[in-house]
N, C-alpha and C positions, 0 to 999 in steps of 0.2 A: 395591788389593788385592794387587798384586805385591810390596809391601813387607812384608806379613805372612807368616805361615807358609805354606809350600808343601809339596807332597809331597816334593820334593827336599830341602828344608830339614829336614823331619822325619826323613829318612833319614841326615842327617849327625849327627855326635856333638854338635856345638854346638846344633843345632835340637832334637834329641831330649832333650838335657839341659835346655834351656830349657823345653820343653814339659812335661817331667817335674816340674821345680821349680814351674812355674806351676800345673799341675794339682793337685799335692799341696798347695800353699799355699792355693789357692782352696777345694778340698774341705775341708781342715782348718779354714779360716776359717769355712766355712759350718756345719761341725759345732759349732764353738765351742771353748772352752777344753779340753774333753775330746778334741778332735781333734788336739791337739799330739802326743800319743803315737802316734797313728795315722798321722801324716804320713810317717814314714820307711817304713812298710809300704805306704802308698798309692803313694809314690814308687817303691819297688821293683817293685810290680805294674805301674805305668805304664811303667817302663823296660823290663821284660821284654815287655810287650805290644807296645811300639813296636819292640823288637828282633826279635821273632818275626814281626811284620807285615812288617818290612823283609826278613827272610829268606824269607817266603812269596812276595814279589814278585821275588826273585832267581832268575832262570831259568837262569843259567849256572853255578850251584853244585850240588854233589852233595848226598848225604844228610848229609854232615858239617856242612852249614850250620845244622842245628838245634842241634848242640852249640856251634858258634861263636856262634850267636844268644844262647844262655844267657850266655856270657862277655861278649858285647857288651852285653847287658842290665846286667850288673854294672858294666861300664865306664860306661855311661850313668848308672846310679844313683850311682856314685862321683863322677862329674863334677857331678851335680846336688846331691848330698849334701855335697860338699866334703871328701871323705875325705882329700885331701892337706892339709887344714887341721887335722885332728885332733891330730897330734903337737905342733905348735907351740902349740895351744890348751891342752894339758895341761901345758906347761912354764911355769915362772916365771923371772923374770929373776934372782932370787937363787940362791945355791948351796945351797939347802935339800936335805936328804936325802929320798929317796923316802918314808920313813916319815913325815916331817914333812908332806910334800905330801898324803899320803893322809889324815892326820888333819885337815888344814886345810879340805879341800873334797873333794867327790865327783868322780869322773872325769867328763869332759865327755860321754862317750858315753851316760851314763845320763840326762842332762838333755835337754830339747827341743833339736833342732838348728836350729830356726827362730828 
């Protein structure tokens, strides 16, 4: 049991990101093909909930912890969503112009991220 998620792991960026990704994928999978569009919103909600739960247990922080919790939720979501992977996914190896790229395929952020 100690090798699985713990409260300390859920309070870390890695643990919260993994929990966000797993939860969004499981719920989206249970919903079915229609759940693909909902996964990113489910992931954002889970990331914010985990972030605010962590802030609620932080006793040594002031009132600014609620503002920081919002941004931490965005960081968790970004890590789970793979935001750092979006620009390379939109690029092609050829030296095509942006107009040609737009005509060839739709931007990656419109399609399912899973």
